[in-house]
KEVO-579164 format. One record per residue (C-alpha): residue in three letters; x, y, z. Coordinates in Angstrom, 3 decimals. Layout:
{'Ala'; {X; Y; Z}} ...
// end
This chain:
{'Met'; {91.264; 80.523; 47.013}} {'Ser'; {93.075; 77.239; 47.701}} {'Val'; {91.599; 74.568; 50.091}} {'Pro'; {93.890; 72.768; 52.537}} {'Phe'; {93.167; 69.169; 53.354}} {'Gln'; {94.712; 66.270; 55.292}} {'Ile'; {95.465; 62.881; 53.572}} {'Leu'; {93.806; 60.127; 55.527}} {'Asp'; {94.571; 57.036; 53.377}} {'Ile'; {96.332; 55.969; 50.182}} {'Gln'; {95.788; 52.575; 48.767}} {'Leu'; {97.684; 51.086; 45.713}} {'Tyr'; {96.309; 48.450; 43.385}} {'Glu'; {97.067; 46.886; 39.915}} {'Arg'; {95.328; 44.970; 37.246}} {'Gly'; {96.837; 43.348; 34.124}} {'Val'; {96.266; 44.639; 30.624}} {'Lys'; {96.546; 42.590; 27.422}} {'Met'; {97.165; 44.069; 24.021}} {'Arg'; {94.961; 43.017; 21.097}} {'Leu'; {97.955; 44.089; 18.862}} {'Pro'; {101.648; 44.319; 19.706}} {'Phe'; {102.717; 47.939; 20.174}} {'Arg'; {106.303; 48.712; 19.068}} {'Phe'; {107.693; 52.016; 20.259}} {'Gly'; {111.452; 52.788; 20.700}} {'Val'; {113.217; 49.645; 22.015}} {'Val'; {110.183; 47.573; 23.093}} {'Thr'; {107.266; 45.585; 21.716}} {'Leu'; {104.539; 45.668; 24.238}} {'Thr'; {101.971; 42.736; 24.404}} {'Ala'; {100.861; 42.988; 28.088}} {'Cys'; {101.494; 45.294; 31.017}} {'Pro'; {99.980; 46.078; 34.457}} {'Gln'; {98.003; 49.094; 35.112}} {'Ala'; {98.377; 50.808; 38.475}} {'Phe'; {95.456; 52.276; 40.445}} {'Val'; {95.568; 54.716; 43.289}} {'Arg'; {92.673; 55.244; 45.804}} {'Val'; {92.885; 58.047; 48.422}} {'Arg'; {90.813; 59.523; 51.108}} {'Ile'; {91.069; 63.189; 52.304}} {'Arg'; {89.551; 65.440; 54.932}} {'Thr'; {89.177; 69.247; 54.449}} {'Ala'; {89.379; 71.768; 57.253}} {'Asp'; {85.692; 71.967; 57.386}} {'Gly'; {85.311; 68.251; 58.018}} {'Arg'; {84.313; 67.107; 54.627}} {'Glu'; {85.753; 63.656; 53.622}} {'Ala'; {85.956; 62.410; 50.085}} {'Glu'; {87.526; 59.676; 47.981}} {'Gly'; {89.606; 60.050; 44.793}} {'Ala'; {91.248; 57.823; 42.342}} {'Ala'; {93.765; 57.686; 39.471}} {'Ala'; {95.208; 54.994; 37.071}} {'Glu'; {98.203; 54.728; 34.676}} {'Leu'; {99.892; 51.933; 32.891}} {'Leu'; {103.269; 50.751; 34.231}} {'Ala'; {104.814; 51.100; 30.802}} {'Pro'; {108.238; 49.463; 30.341}} {'Lys'; {111.182; 50.967; 28.445}} {'Trp'; {109.894; 54.493; 28.447}} {'Phe'; {110.647; 55.831; 31.883}} {'Asp'; {113.950; 53.957; 31.837}} {'Lys'; {115.250; 52.499; 28.674}} {'Asn'; {118.208; 50.598; 30.141}} {'Leu'; {118.268; 47.434; 28.019}} {'Ala'; {119.845; 45.488; 30.932}} {'Leu'; {116.606; 45.788; 32.706}} {'Ser'; {113.723; 43.473; 31.883}} {'Asn'; {109.975; 44.562; 31.559}} {'Glu'; {109.302; 43.157; 35.047}} {'Asp'; {112.263; 45.234; 36.361}} {'Asn'; {110.676; 48.306; 34.827}} {'Phe'; {107.313; 47.454; 36.432}} {'Glu'; {108.982; 47.141; 39.762}} {'Gln'; {110.647; 50.436; 39.363}} {'Leu'; {107.352; 52.199; 38.887}} {'Arg'; {105.818; 50.253; 41.761}} {'Ser'; {108.730; 51.434; 43.959}} {'Ala'; {108.098; 55.031; 42.985}} {'Leu'; {104.385; 54.688; 44.047}} {'Arg'; {105.384; 53.097; 47.331}} {'Ile'; {107.963; 55.798; 48.109}} {'Ala'; {105.384; 58.486; 47.489}} {'Arg'; {102.607; 56.824; 49.371}} {'Gly'; {104.886; 56.576; 52.484}} {'Ala'; {106.030; 60.181; 52.223}} {'Tyr'; {102.547; 61.667; 51.622}} {'Leu'; {101.103; 59.667; 54.543}} {'Arg'; {103.890; 60.425; 56.974}} {'Asp'; {103.596; 64.108; 56.420}} {'Gly'; {100.257; 64.556; 58.136}} {'Gln'; {100.231; 68.324; 57.447}} {'Pro'; {97.023; 69.857; 55.996}} {'Arg'; {98.093; 71.474; 52.767}} {'Asp'; {96.404; 72.561; 49.513}} {'Ala'; {96.710; 70.100; 46.569}} {'Phe'; {99.756; 71.881; 45.058}} {'Gly'; {101.298; 72.192; 48.501}} {'His'; {101.243; 68.423; 48.915}} {'Phe'; {103.011; 68.150; 45.485}} {'Ala'; {105.524; 70.874; 46.257}} {'Ala'; {106.430; 69.508; 49.665}} {'His'; {107.316; 66.139; 48.195}} {'Tyr'; {108.756; 67.068; 44.737}} {'Gln'; {112.511; 67.229; 45.466}} {'Pro'; {112.484; 64.662; 48.354}} {'Gln'; {110.726; 62.124; 46.015}} {'Ile'; {113.414; 62.597; 43.423}} {'Glu'; {116.145; 62.266; 46.009}} {'Ala'; {114.499; 59.210; 47.618}} {'Gly'; {114.157; 57.616; 44.152}} {'Ala'; {117.782; 58.251; 43.320}} {'Ala'; {118.752; 56.349; 46.568}} {'Gln'; {117.011; 53.376; 45.107}} {'Gly'; {118.511; 53.788; 41.595}} {'Leu'; {115.447; 55.389; 40.117}} {'Asn'; {115.923; 58.220; 37.620}} {'Pro'; {113.690; 61.330; 38.061}} {'Leu'; {111.216; 60.441; 35.420}} {'Val'; {110.514; 57.079; 37.287}} {'Ala'; {110.610; 58.711; 40.635}} {'Cys'; {107.996; 61.321; 39.723}} {'Phe'; {105.579; 58.632; 38.376}} {'Gly'; {104.503; 57.985; 42.027}} {'Pro'; {103.370; 61.571; 42.927}} {'Ala'; {101.887; 61.947; 39.415}} {'Leu'; {99.193; 59.360; 40.247}} {'Ile'; {98.757; 60.328; 43.883}} {'Asp'; {98.429; 64.016; 42.996}} {'Arg'; {95.605; 63.280; 40.476}} {'Ala'; {93.777; 61.140; 42.955}} {'Leu'; {93.985; 63.783; 45.628}} {'Leu'; {92.715; 66.370; 43.123}} {'Asp'; {89.859; 64.099; 42.225}} {'Ala'; {88.980; 63.809; 46.005}} {'Leu'; {89.255; 67.537; 46.529}} {'Cys'; {86.923; 68.080; 43.473}} {'Arg'; {84.401; 65.677; 44.921}} {'Ala'; {84.623; 67.294; 48.373}} {'Gln'; {83.908; 70.628; 46.878}} {'Arg'; {81.351; 69.350; 44.333}} {'Leu'; {83.432; 70.975; 41.501}} {'Ser'; {84.650; 69.699; 38.198}} {'Phe'; {88.372; 69.460; 37.384}} {'Tyr'; {88.002; 72.354; 35.084}} {'Glu'; {86.210; 74.669; 37.685}} {'Ala'; {88.694; 73.620; 40.332}} {'Val'; {91.702; 74.582; 38.327}} {'Gln'; {90.204; 77.672; 36.841}} {'Arg'; {89.580; 78.858; 40.450}} {'Asn'; {93.138; 77.735; 41.400}} {'Leu'; {91.655; 75.532; 44.118}} {'Pro'; {94.933; 73.528; 44.108}} {'Gly'; {97.075; 76.708; 44.999}} {'Ile'; {99.397; 76.529; 42.092}} {'Asp'; {102.159; 79.161; 42.326}} {'Ala'; {105.845; 79.701; 41.454}} {'Arg'; {107.531; 78.236; 44.485}} {'Leu'; {109.143; 75.454; 42.442}} {'Thr'; {109.713; 77.458; 39.295}} {'Pro'; {111.765; 80.602; 39.928}} {'Asp'; {111.474; 81.615; 36.216}} {'Leu'; {107.660; 82.075; 36.726}} {'Glu'; {108.168; 84.485; 39.699}} {'Gly'; {105.604; 87.237; 39.377}} {'Phe'; {103.419; 85.352; 36.909}} {'Asp'; {99.697; 85.784; 37.509}} {'Phe'; {98.615; 82.127; 37.826}} {'Asp'; {95.219; 83.068; 39.019}} {'Ala'; {94.451; 85.091; 35.828}} {'Phe'; {96.194; 82.474; 33.643}} {'Leu'; {94.156; 79.573; 35.012}} {'Ala'; {90.854; 81.524; 35.067}} {'Gly'; {91.379; 82.075; 31.343}} {'Leu'; {91.638; 78.470; 30.383}} {'Ala'; {88.603; 77.390; 28.411}} {'Pro'; {87.808; 73.749; 27.783}} {'Arg'; {85.811; 72.479; 24.826}} {'Asp'; {83.387; 69.646; 24.278}} {'Arg'; {85.392; 67.839; 21.667}} {'Ile'; {88.967; 67.084; 20.835}} {'Ala'; {90.666; 65.503; 17.745}} {'Leu'; {92.194; 62.205; 18.105}} {'Arg'; {95.753; 61.751; 16.776}} {'His'; {96.189; 58.085; 15.772}} {'Thr'; {99.447; 56.411; 16.642}} {'Val'; {101.105; 54.215; 13.941}} {'Gly'; {103.599; 51.965; 15.790}} {'Leu'; {106.683; 50.551; 14.258}} {'Val'; {105.139; 47.040; 13.730}} {'Asp'; {101.604; 48.193; 12.856}} {'Pro'; {100.205; 46.909; 9.586}} {'Ile'; {99.706; 49.614; 7.102}} {'Val'; {97.669; 47.772; 4.465}} {'Ala'; {95.871; 44.368; 4.396}} {'Ala'; {98.920; 42.635; 2.686}} {'Asp'; {100.928; 43.411; 5.838}} {'Val'; {98.622; 41.102; 7.957}} {'Ala'; {99.579; 37.386; 7.797}} {'Glu'; {96.837; 36.291; 10.394}} {'Pro'; {93.942; 38.745; 10.764}} {'Leu'; {92.464; 39.162; 14.202}} {'Asn'; {88.895; 39.216; 12.875}} {'Asp'; {87.809; 40.809; 16.153}} {'Gly'; {85.591; 43.445; 14.454}} {'Leu'; {88.066; 46.250; 15.077}} {'Pro'; {90.400; 48.164; 12.730}} {'Glu'; {93.858; 46.424; 12.486}} {'Thr'; {95.580; 48.239; 9.564}} {'Leu'; {96.086; 51.900; 9.119}} {'Glu'; {93.730; 51.764; 6.111}} {'Glu'; {91.121; 50.310; 8.366}} {'Val'; {91.622; 52.901; 10.956}} {'Val'; {91.221; 55.754; 8.610}} {'Ala'; {87.929; 54.316; 7.161}} {'Ala'; {86.563; 53.320; 10.601}} {'Thr'; {87.386; 56.437; 12.706}} {'Gly'; {87.665; 59.338; 10.210}} {'Cys'; {90.916; 60.399; 11.796}} {'Arg'; {92.912; 63.198; 10.152}} {'His'; {95.631; 63.452; 12.710}} {'Phe'; {98.440; 60.905; 12.967}} {'Lys'; {101.530; 60.262; 15.115}} {'Leu'; {104.138; 58.193; 13.280}} {'Lys'; {106.915; 56.360; 15.045}} {'Val'; {110.305; 56.320; 13.402}} {'Cys'; {113.276; 54.011; 14.259}} {'Gly'; {116.286; 56.097; 13.460}} {'Asp'; {117.362; 54.087; 10.446}} {'Ala'; {116.792; 56.477; 7.593}} {'Ala'; {116.253; 53.831; 4.776}} {'Gln'; {113.723; 51.880; 6.876}} {'Asp'; {111.945; 55.041; 7.954}} {'Ile'; {111.717; 56.572; 4.580}} {'Ala'; {110.404; 53.305; 3.064}} {'Arg'; {107.700; 52.924; 5.877}} {'Leu'; {106.730; 56.679; 5.717}} {'Ser'; {106.327; 56.447; 1.949}} {'Lys'; {103.959; 53.535; 2.434}} {'Ile'; {102.049; 55.469; 5.092}} {'Ala'; {101.837; 58.582; 2.785}} {'Gln'; {100.258; 56.334; 0.113}} {'Val'; {97.459; 55.412; 2.490}} {'Leu'; {96.966; 58.961; 3.584}} {'Glu'; {97.039; 60.504; 0.079}} {'Pro'; {93.240; 60.148; -0.670}} {'Leu'; {92.445; 62.270; 2.465}} {'Pro'; {91.511; 65.905; 1.624}} {'Asp'; {93.716; 67.056; 4.531}} {'Tyr'; {95.635; 65.581; 7.337}} {'Leu'; {98.307; 66.486; 9.901}} {'Val'; {101.288; 64.417; 11.168}} {'Thr'; {103.769; 64.366; 14.016}} {'Leu'; {106.947; 62.257; 13.951}} {'Asp'; {108.093; 60.509; 17.116}} {'Gly'; {111.786; 59.634; 17.341}} {'Asn'; {111.520; 57.887; 20.773}} {'Glu'; {115.295; 58.708; 21.298}} {'Gln'; {116.369; 56.576; 18.289}} {'Phe'; {118.753; 59.078; 16.505}} {'Ala'; {122.458; 59.065; 17.485}} {'Asp'; {122.828; 62.852; 17.441}} {'Ala'; {121.332; 66.113; 16.315}} {'Glu'; {123.291; 66.013; 13.033}} {'Thr'; {121.813; 62.547; 12.117}} {'Ala'; {118.294; 63.723; 12.985}} {'Ala'; {118.634; 66.791; 10.871}} {'Ala'; {120.021; 64.774; 7.942}} {'Phe'; {117.041; 62.385; 8.173}} {'Trp'; {114.607; 65.261; 7.959}} {'Arg'; {116.395; 66.684; 4.961}} {'Gln'; {116.064; 63.293; 3.288}} {'Val'; {112.265; 63.242; 4.183}} {'Gln'; {111.908; 66.682; 2.482}} {'Ala'; {113.850; 65.538; -0.571}} {'Thr'; {111.808; 62.454; -1.062}} {'Pro'; {109.117; 63.152; -3.694}} {'Ala'; {106.742; 60.576; -2.331}} {'Leu'; {106.873; 62.251; 1.050}} {'Gln'; {106.489; 65.836; -0.087}} {'Arg'; {102.843; 66.157; 1.166}} {'Leu'; {103.500; 64.296; 4.376}} {'Ala'; {106.588; 66.505; 5.054}} {'Asp'; {104.448; 69.593; 4.514}} {'Ala'; {101.802; 68.175; 6.932}} {'Thr'; {104.313; 67.466; 9.746}} {'Leu'; {103.823; 69.730; 12.681}} {'Tyr'; {106.863; 68.780; 14.849}} {'Ile'; {109.390; 66.087; 15.657}} {'Glu'; {109.255; 64.550; 19.049}} {'Gln'; {112.346; 63.591; 21.173}} {'Pro'; {114.655; 62.435; 18.342}} {'Leu'; {117.790; 62.219; 20.649}} {'Pro'; {118.516; 59.946; 23.527}} {'Arg'; {117.763; 61.617; 26.850}} {'Ala'; {121.589; 61.101; 27.884}} {'Ile'; {122.456; 63.716; 25.262}} {'Ala'; {119.189; 65.524; 24.387}} {'Leu'; {119.733; 68.444; 26.852}} {'Asp'; {123.350; 68.815; 26.013}} {'Ser'; {122.785; 69.046; 22.154}} {'Asp'; {122.095; 71.999; 20.121}} {'Val'; {119.156; 71.130; 17.746}} {'Arg'; {118.775; 74.440; 16.063}} {'Ala'; {119.714; 72.995; 12.670}} {'Leu'; {116.842; 70.638; 12.865}} {'Ala'; {114.420; 73.149; 14.458}} {'Ala'; {115.070; 75.661; 11.790}} {'Met'; {113.317; 73.086; 9.446}} {'Arg'; {110.651; 71.776; 11.764}} {'Pro'; {109.832; 72.401; 15.507}} {'Val'; {111.336; 69.931; 18.023}} {'Leu'; {109.911; 69.024; 21.432}} {'Ile'; {111.104; 67.082; 24.381}} {'Asp'; {109.154; 64.206; 25.817}} {'Glu'; {111.349; 61.628; 27.657}} {'Ser'; {113.815; 64.358; 28.526}} {'Asp'; {111.143; 66.308; 30.407}} {'Ala'; {112.167; 64.511; 33.686}} {'Thr'; {112.207; 67.487; 35.993}} {'Leu'; {110.701; 70.927; 36.278}} {'Glu'; {114.060; 72.438; 35.135}} {'Ala'; {114.154; 70.364; 31.857}} {'Phe'; {111.948; 72.613; 29.626}} {'Pro'; {113.769; 75.911; 30.298}} {'Arg'; {116.982; 74.212; 29.597}} {'Ala'; {115.664; 72.770; 26.375}} {'Leu'; {114.585; 76.207; 25.209}} {'Thr'; {118.162; 77.387; 25.235}} {'Leu'; {119.223; 74.518; 22.832}} {'Gly'; {116.578; 75.296; 20.129}} {'Tyr'; {113.735; 73.013; 21.286}} {'Thr'; {110.516; 74.933; 21.317}} {'Gly'; {107.996; 72.290; 22.498}} {'Val'; {107.200; 70.042; 25.474}} {'Ser'; {104.796; 67.265; 25.853}} {'Ser'; {101.839; 66.959; 28.323}} {'Lys'; {101.464; 63.571; 29.816}} {'Asp'; {99.587; 62.651; 33.011}} {'Cys'; {102.336; 60.089; 33.828}} {'Lys'; {104.723; 63.052; 34.386}} {'Gly'; {102.267; 65.023; 36.547}} {'Ile'; {99.416; 67.444; 36.021}} {'Tyr'; {101.326; 70.233; 37.800}} {'Arg'; {104.342; 69.904; 35.450}} {'Ser'; {101.979; 70.231; 32.560}} {'Leu'; {100.260; 73.250; 34.002}} {'Leu'; {103.527; 74.951; 34.894}} {'Asn'; {105.025; 74.328; 31.467}} {'Ala'; {101.824; 75.808; 29.914}} {'Ala'; {102.347; 78.900; 32.092}} {'Arg'; {105.925; 79.091; 30.758}} {'Cys'; {104.647; 78.932; 27.125}} {'Arg'; {102.071; 81.665; 27.920}} {'Arg'; {104.571; 84.021; 29.582}} {'Leu'; {107.292; 83.448; 26.789}} {'Asp'; {104.694; 83.959; 24.024}} {'Glu'; {103.269; 87.081; 25.523}} {'Arg'; {106.812; 88.510; 25.749}} {'Ala'; {107.418; 87.608; 22.156}} {'Ala'; {104.180; 89.250; 21.086}} {'Ala'; {105.075; 92.405; 22.940}} {'Glu'; {108.283; 92.445; 20.824}} {'Gly'; {106.447; 91.789; 17.631}} {'Ala'; {107.953; 88.327; 17.340}} {'Pro'; {106.175; 84.993; 16.584}} {'Ala'; {105.270; 82.571; 19.351}} {'Arg'; {108.336; 80.959; 21.002}} {'Cys'; {107.083; 77.758; 22.318}} {'Phe'; {104.274; 75.186; 22.365}} {'Met'; {102.840; 72.136; 24.142}} {'Ser'; {101.640; 68.878; 22.683}} {'Ala'; {99.395; 66.104; 23.975}} {'Glu'; {101.044; 62.795; 23.887}} {'Asp'; {99.971; 59.330; 25.110}} {'Leu'; {101.442; 56.561; 27.206}} {'Thr'; {98.837; 53.936; 26.211}} {'Thr'; {96.189; 55.373; 28.592}} {'Gln'; {93.427; 52.986; 29.095}} {'Ala'; {89.650; 53.323; 29.130}} {'Gly'; {88.395; 54.695; 32.384}} {'Leu'; {90.303; 56.875; 34.859}} {'Ala'; {93.511; 57.202; 32.851}} {'Val'; {92.320; 58.334; 29.550}} {'Gln'; {89.561; 60.520; 31.079}} {'Gln'; {92.005; 62.492; 33.345}} {'Asp'; {94.539; 62.835; 30.589}} {'Leu'; {91.832; 64.142; 28.211}} {'Ala'; {90.553; 66.574; 30.676}} {'Leu'; {93.972; 68.059; 31.356}} {'Val'; {95.064; 68.549; 27.676}} {'Asn'; {91.616; 69.853; 26.863}} {'Leu'; {91.807; 72.489; 29.673}} {'Leu'; {95.288; 73.547; 28.353}} {'Gly'; {93.568; 74.295; 24.954}} {'Leu'; {95.288; 71.610; 22.955}} {'Gly'; {93.286; 70.815; 19.842}} {'His'; {94.384; 67.294; 19.251}} {'Val'; {95.734; 64.523; 21.410}} {'Glu'; {97.687; 61.304; 20.710}} {'Arg'; {95.473; 58.348; 21.721}} {'Asn'; {96.531; 54.737; 21.306}} {'Gly'; {95.267; 52.708; 24.246}} {'His'; {91.860; 52.190; 22.533}} {'His'; {93.660; 50.736; 19.445}} {'Tyr'; {96.092; 48.345; 21.064}} {'Val'; {93.700; 47.270; 23.828}} {'Asp'; {90.090; 46.196; 23.361}} {'Gly'; {88.522; 48.774; 25.684}} {'Phe'; {87.641; 47.761; 29.218}} {'Ala'; {87.627; 44.132; 28.337}} {'Gly'; {91.193; 44.214; 27.297}} {'Gln'; {92.237; 45.529; 30.737}} {'Gly'; {90.348; 42.801; 32.698}} {'Ala'; {87.498; 45.117; 33.856}} {'Gly'; {84.253; 43.291; 34.527}} {'Glu'; {81.032; 44.154; 32.483}} {'Ala'; {79.494; 46.024; 35.395}} {'Glu'; {82.468; 48.413; 35.734}} {'Ala'; {82.463; 48.934; 31.919}} {'Arg'; {78.913; 49.883; 31.949}} {'Asp'; {79.224; 52.064; 34.958}} {'Phe'; {81.774; 54.214; 32.895}} {'Leu'; {79.542; 53.980; 29.813}} {'Gln'; {76.601; 55.368; 31.677}} {'Ala'; {78.729; 58.007; 33.720}} {'Gln'; {80.418; 59.410; 30.525}} {'Pro'; {77.890; 59.616; 27.723}} {'Gly'; {79.329; 60.238; 24.392}} {'Leu'; {82.980; 59.292; 25.283}} {'Tyr'; {82.329; 55.411; 25.197}} {'Glu'; {80.067; 53.322; 23.102}} {'Glu'; {79.176; 49.629; 22.981}} {'Ala'; {80.964; 48.017; 19.986}} {'Ala'; {79.429; 45.275; 17.778}} {'Asn'; {81.143; 42.692; 19.957}} {'Gly'; {79.352; 44.085; 22.919}} {'Arg'; {82.327; 45.578; 24.522}} {'Val'; {82.658; 49.055; 25.779}} {'Arg'; {85.202; 51.161; 24.031}} {'Leu'; {86.248; 54.811; 23.288}} {'Ala'; {83.780; 56.315; 20.728}} {'Ile'; {85.503; 57.998; 17.849}} {'His'; {83.450; 59.707; 15.139}} {'Gly'; {84.765; 61.907; 12.409}} {'Gly'; {88.260; 61.679; 14.056}} {'Leu'; {86.851; 63.413; 17.248}} {'Leu'; {86.212; 62.369; 20.829}} {'Asp'; {83.124; 63.775; 22.612}} {'Ile'; {84.429; 64.839; 26.039}} {'Ala'; {81.520; 67.032; 27.307}} {'Ser'; {80.854; 64.470; 30.125}} {'Leu'; {84.392; 65.155; 31.631}} {'Ala'; {83.042; 68.460; 33.034}} {'Ala'; {81.035; 66.707; 35.813}} {'Pro'; {82.178; 66.994; 39.486}} {'Gly'; {85.326; 65.181; 40.260}} {'Phe'; {88.459; 64.809; 38.167}} {'Ala'; {86.887; 63.931; 34.826}} {'Ser'; {85.115; 60.763; 36.002}} {'Gly'; {81.606; 59.968; 37.140}} {'Ala'; {82.587; 56.438; 38.011}} {'His'; {85.449; 54.564; 39.779}} {'Pro'; {86.808; 51.210; 39.198}} {'Asp'; {85.414; 48.052; 40.866}} {'Trp'; {88.035; 48.052; 43.658}} {'Ala'; {87.110; 44.473; 44.752}} {'Ser'; {88.329; 43.291; 41.232}} {'Leu'; {91.807; 44.743; 41.616}} {'Glu'; {94.819; 43.194; 43.255}} {'Pro'; {96.931; 45.042; 45.809}} {'Leu'; {100.046; 46.603; 44.211}} {'His'; {102.640; 43.775; 44.009}} {'Gly'; {105.211; 44.168; 46.706}} {'Gly'; {102.935; 45.985; 49.207}} 
// end
């Protein structure tokens, strides 16, 4: 049974993050970026008050890849989305359940964003953080974990925004979700990441893995996400070098991320045929699970990808800008959609329900499963961001998740958190973090796995909150 509550306060903060390594994806090479934080306070009908929080990187050139915009322009777009959402949620004043707050503001937020020149992916960033913080507060008020709250459908999730799910039994679906204590980490190989020692002109010597070779040896990872740039010759050469490093492993799995870099569906299909035809890439091709967002979002949902999908499943990521995107993609040959906290927890849960319904119908007809979800990363940082994202994809039953924030940023230290804050999270989330040789608190990866048992505590996957006094108010108010 859902629990209505009133929103008493929403505060917005930020703090700078510095990369230990440059991260090249799509059209940007990231070296520094702000992280946004949301802090809320709610009151339930029975008078309980509780505080909740969420965090997410203000990543440039992902939500909006317009090259005329600077990174600072992109940061300000995402700040605007947060400010618009905060104003709307606070003005409302109506007691609603958690999903009700999201549903009431979903379309108005997109329209308000459009009035300021923000695309839907940008506009939805604001509610994505606020909804997570509200659910964190609700879980704390009810003394329940995120897992328990969703399994009981405490948020009140239904089909009011998704007519294609009319009649779907959300309560039964959510009650059947079963989180686990561990999840496999899928390591990201960015476009400028060094593969072997010879690729490093000036080693960092910070005691952490730098090359792909070092990552494999240090973490035991067997899942990898490989970025490609859309230039077949460059991509084939780089993938061949990666395949050489992975060859000694007894087994591994790969996903390819196009990051919108292929001109059209025919070019993407031709590239995959070339991969399959390259002897040095035979094993890597066989180990590839799917191809992520190969086409620019401007054409992705108007392009038939069946030729490529017949060879390897294709999923949308950046094109998943609205609740209508995934059903539309399914008509074009896509069969997958990504889960990312930055797009909203309810979008992930609704798309998971769609996959369940379609796969049940396929099974009833004796056909194979029709669609799937993947767990992708937007450089989620140690603390609230990575924990809440891990809890979501774990509850959805996804066995491996792309993680890159721990690699490109040196844990809590790289995001400017003080030692006391880092140790609060280390103590609150045993097994998930560890103290590295340099004394800094970082994500703990052993045998390619993350220990996420501690995420089942009351609240939205976090037993600690940031040191609010150390954060700056969100720039621009």
